C-alpha positions as CSV (number, residue, x, y, z in Angstrom):
1,M,-52.1,36.4,95.3
2,P,-54.0,33.3,96.1
3,V,-54.9,32.4,99.7
4,P,-52.2,30.3,101.1
5,S,-53.0,26.5,101.5
6,L,-52.9,26.0,105.3
7,S,-53.8,22.9,107.4
8,S,-53.4,22.3,111.1
9,R,-54.1,18.6,111.2
10,S,-54.4,17.3,107.7
11,S,-54.9,13.7,108.6
12,A,-58.2,14.5,110.5
13,T,-61.3,13.6,108.8
14,A,-63.3,16.5,110.3
15,K,-62.6,19.9,108.6
16,L,-63.1,23.5,109.7
17,Y,-62.7,25.3,106.4
18,L,-61.9,29.0,106.7
19,C,-63.0,30.6,103.2
20,F,-61.2,33.8,102.8
21,D,-61.7,34.0,99.0
22,G,-65.6,34.5,98.7
23,R,-68.4,31.9,98.3
24,V,-72.1,31.6,97.7
25,T,-74.0,29.9,100.2
26,A,-77.2,28.5,98.6
27,S,-79.4,28.7,101.7
28,F,-79.1,29.5,105.3
29,S,-81.8,29.7,108.0
30,G,-84.5,29.8,105.6
31,G,-83.0,32.4,103.3
32,G,-80.4,32.7,100.5
33,P,-78.6,32.4,98.3
34,Y,-76.1,34.6,100.2
35,T,-72.9,35.8,98.5
36,S,-70.0,36.4,100.7
37,P,-67.3,38.6,99.3
38,A,-63.6,37.7,99.6
39,Y,-61.8,39.0,102.7
40,G,-60.4,42.4,102.0
41,D,-56.8,41.2,102.5
42,A,-57.3,37.7,101.1
43,G,-54.2,38.3,99.0
44,D,-52.0,39.1,102.1
45,S,-50.7,35.9,103.0
46,D,-49.2,37.1,106.4
47,K,-52.5,38.2,107.6
48,V,-54.5,35.2,106.3
49,T,-51.7,33.0,108.1
50,A,-51.9,35.1,111.2
51,I,-55.7,34.6,111.4
52,W,-55.6,30.9,110.6
53,R,-52.9,30.4,113.2
54,M,-54.8,31.8,116.0
55,V,-58.0,29.7,115.1
56,A,-55.8,26.6,114.7
57,N,-54.3,27.2,118.0
58,W,-57.5,27.3,119.8
59,Y,-58.8,24.1,118.2
60,R,-55.5,22.4,118.5
61,I,-56.5,19.9,121.3
62,F,-59.3,18.4,119.0
63,N,-58.8,15.9,116.2
64,L,-59.9,18.7,113.8
65,D,-58.2,20.1,110.7
66,V,-58.5,23.9,110.5
67,T,-57.8,24.6,106.8
68,T,-57.8,27.1,104.2
69,V,-58.1,24.3,101.5
70,D,-61.8,23.8,100.4
71,P,-62.6,20.2,101.4
72,A,-65.3,20.1,98.6
73,A,-67.5,18.3,100.8
74,G,-70.4,20.8,100.5
75,D,-72.6,22.4,103.3
76,D,-74.7,19.2,104.1
77,N,-71.8,16.9,105.1
78,D,-72.5,16.4,108.8
79,N,-69.6,15.5,111.2
80,I,-67.2,16.0,108.2
81,S,-66.9,19.6,107.4
82,T,-68.1,23.1,108.1
83,T,-67.3,26.4,106.4
84,V,-66.7,29.9,107.8
85,A,-67.1,32.6,105.1
86,I,-64.8,35.5,106.0
87,G,-65.6,38.9,104.4
88,G,-68.0,41.8,103.9
89,T,-70.7,43.0,106.3
90,S,-73.8,41.7,107.7
91,A,-75.8,44.1,105.3
92,G,-74.1,42.8,102.4
93,V,-74.5,39.1,103.1
94,G,-77.9,39.5,104.8
95,A,-77.6,36.7,107.1
96,G,-77.9,38.7,110.3
97,G,-75.5,39.4,113.1
98,A,-73.3,42.3,113.8
99,Y,-69.9,40.6,113.3
100,G,-70.8,37.0,112.6
101,T,-73.7,34.5,112.5
102,S,-74.0,30.7,112.7
103,L,-76.6,28.1,113.6
104,N,-76.1,26.1,116.7
105,G,-75.3,22.5,116.4
106,S,-75.1,22.9,112.6
107,F,-72.1,20.6,112.3
108,Y,-74.0,17.5,113.2
109,N,-77.8,18.5,112.9
110,I,-80.0,19.1,109.8
111,S,-78.9,23.0,109.7
112,K,-76.6,24.1,106.9
113,N,-72.9,23.5,107.8
114,A,-72.0,27.2,107.5
115,A,-71.3,30.4,109.2
116,F,-70.2,34.0,108.4
117,V,-67.7,36.3,109.8
118,Y,-68.1,40.0,108.8
119,S,-64.5,41.0,108.6
120,D,-65.2,44.5,107.1
121,S,-67.6,45.4,110.1
122,I,-64.8,44.1,112.6
123,E,-62.0,46.2,110.7
124,A,-64.4,49.3,110.9
125,N,-64.9,49.2,114.6
126,F,-61.7,47.6,116.2
127,S,-58.1,48.4,115.9
128,D,-56.9,44.9,116.8
129,A,-58.9,43.4,113.9
130,L,-56.9,40.5,112.9
131,E,-57.2,38.9,116.5
132,L,-60.9,39.7,116.6
133,I,-61.5,38.1,113.3
134,A,-59.8,35.1,114.5
135,V,-62.0,35.1,117.6
136,A,-65.2,35.6,115.7
137,I,-64.3,32.7,113.5
138,A,-63.6,30.3,116.5
139,H,-66.7,31.7,118.2
140,E,-69.1,31.1,115.2
141,A,-67.6,27.7,114.6
142,G,-68.0,27.0,118.3
143,H,-71.7,27.5,117.8
144,G,-71.8,25.2,114.9
145,F,-70.1,22.6,117.3
146,G,-73.0,23.0,119.8
147,L,-71.6,25.8,122.1
148,Q,-74.0,28.5,123.6
149,H,-72.8,31.9,124.7
150,H,-71.0,32.3,128.0
151,T,-72.0,35.4,130.2
152,S,-69.3,37.4,132.0
153,V,-66.8,34.6,131.8
154,S,-63.4,36.5,131.3
155,G,-61.6,35.6,128.2
156,S,-64.1,33.1,126.8
157,I,-64.2,32.9,123.2
158,M,-67.9,32.2,123.4
159,E,-68.4,35.5,125.3
160,G,-68.7,37.3,122.0
161,V,-66.4,39.7,120.1
162,N,-68.3,42.9,121.6
163,A,-66.2,42.4,124.7
164,A,-62.9,41.6,122.9
165,T,-61.0,44.8,123.6
166,L,-61.0,44.0,127.2
167,F,-58.8,41.0,126.8
168,G,-55.4,40.7,125.1
169,Y,-54.6,37.6,122.8
170,G,-53.3,34.9,125.1
171,T,-56.2,35.2,127.5
172,W,-58.8,34.0,124.9
173,G,-59.7,30.4,125.2
174,W,-62.3,27.7,125.9
175,R,-63.8,27.6,129.3
176,N,-65.5,25.2,131.8
177,A,-67.7,27.7,133.5
178,G,-71.1,29.2,133.7
179,G,-72.9,25.8,133.2
180,Q,-71.0,25.0,130.0
181,D,-67.8,22.8,129.5
182,D,-66.7,24.0,126.1
183,F,-64.1,21.2,126.0
184,A,-66.7,18.6,126.4
185,V,-69.1,20.0,124.0
186,I,-66.6,20.6,121.2
187,G,-64.9,17.1,121.8
188,G,-68.0,15.3,122.5
189,A,-70.0,12.5,120.8
190,N,-72.2,14.9,118.6
191,N,-69.2,16.1,116.7
192,A,-67.5,12.8,116.8
193,F,-63.9,14.0,116.5
194,Y,-62.9,14.2,120.2
195,Y,-59.6,15.2,121.6
196,A,-56.3,14.7,120.0
197,D,-53.9,16.1,122.6
198,P,-55.2,15.2,126.0
199,D,-53.2,17.7,127.9
200,G,-54.0,20.6,125.6
201,T,-50.4,21.9,125.4
202,L,-49.2,20.4,122.2
203,F,-49.4,22.3,119.0
204,H,-49.5,19.9,116.0
205,P,-46.5,20.0,113.6
206,D,-48.7,21.0,110.6
207,A,-49.5,24.1,112.3
208,S,-46.0,25.1,113.9
């Protein structure tokens, strides 16, 4: 079965593309090309939709389309699109990181607008894999939007997935703590898509 076509805010110019069906990243951080295999359950529309929905929910207050539809904008279209390739392991992709990797600020700087989430590695180490794949996607994309890691900030998406089993879904989110305001960084001038729902409580109809 093909990956379902899902968009959280289809009218938004900025796109966060969740690639579940495999891709080749020509270059990344001085290396490449890197071939990302398809997510192992890419044909399971329920699992793909569940992961997409969690990621879309976390990014819902920003004027950003979280989508499984390839925007065909390439990896160098700054302030327009960024891709997270979901599948395989770090050994297979060779881009480093235990559960995912990305480059800080890549959405708006000269780095490749790409990130990797190693879903096979997550599934091999955690029982709540769907939730943690979603956290890893949001986390790596967060780096691309300029976020650094939080340290010991309970429930922070930027804390890292190593601590993920300490928190249940519903506690994960962006934080203003430890010297970093996640909301201000993601919705700031560098990324140029800003807030869409100021109170942060609305879930856009496209993703309902």
